[in-house]
N, C-alpha and C positions, 0 to 999 in steps of 0.2 A: 434874017429874022423874019418870020412870017407874021403878018398882021391878021388878027382874028376879028371877025365881025361880032357885034354884040349878040346877034341871033345865034351864033355858034355855041354860046354858053347857056342859052335859054333851054330849060328842061321842060317846063310846062307853063301853059297860059290858059286862063279862063276867059275866052272871048265873049261868051254869053253874058258875063257879068256887066260888060260895057253896054250891052243892049237892054238888059233888064233893070239896071240900076244907074243912077247918076253918080259917077266917081268924082268926089270933090278933092280928095287928097289921096296920095299913096305913100306907103312907108316901105323902105327896103331894109330888111333885117336878115340876120342869120337864123339858122335852124339847127337844133341839136339832133344828130342822126347817129344810128348805129352803123357798124362796118358794112353789113349786108345791104343796108338802105342806100349807102353811098354807091355801092356797086350796081344796085338796081337803077339808081338815078342816071348812071352813066349809060345804061341801056334804054333810058327814057321810058320807064314803066311807072309813071305817076299820073294821078288824076286829082284835080282840085275842084271839080265841078260841084261837089256837095260839101266842100270845106268851108269853115268859118273860123274866126279868131275870137277867143274869149279872154277877158282880163280876170285873172284869179290870183289872189294873194300877192298883188304887185308884179305879176309876171304875165306875159302873153303866151297863150297856148293855141296851137293849131289843132283843130278837131275836125274829123271827117275826111282828112286827106288820105288818099289811098296810094301807098307805094308798094308795088307788087313784090313778090318773093324773088330773091336772086336765083336765077335758073341753075347755077352751079353750087348753090348753098347746101348746107347740111340740114339735118333735122332740127337744129337749134336756130331756125330762122326767126326773123322778127315778125311781130303782129302787123299786118298790112294797114290796119286802121287805128293804130295806137295814137294816143295823144302826144304831140311833140311840142317841146318848148321852143319859143321864138326868142332870138337874141336881139334886143334893141337897147339903145341907150336909155338910161333912167329918165332923162329929160323928155324923151319921146313918149315913154310910158306915162309920165305925169301929164303930158299934153293930152294924150288920149283919154286919160282918166277924168280930167277936168271937162273935156268936151262931152263925155258920157254923162257926167252929173248935170251939165247944162241942158242936155237933151232929155234927161229923165232917167235913163238907164245906160250903163256902159255897154250892154249887149246890143242895144239898138244902134249904136254908132259903129260897132265892130262887125256886125253881121251885114 
């Protein structure tokens, strides 16, 4: 059985964020994707440099993330800049929501 390094599964990383911002906490969560998006991610055609997360109606949304079109896809391809839902536990979302109200606005905490 082959052992995989953690970096083998890494698709995209925003290194500039650590230089421009102070990262106090991080949250690992899932993301709702379409079939062609999954295939594009296997080709590592993703950019999160302009992406941010917004709390809307009790759900986390990833906005501004670019997942390129699948090169073998059909004309019914996905929108590369569409809004994608993030999958997190409700207790984590509540924690983010309360921190946002303490700071004045939820968007200021998540951007």
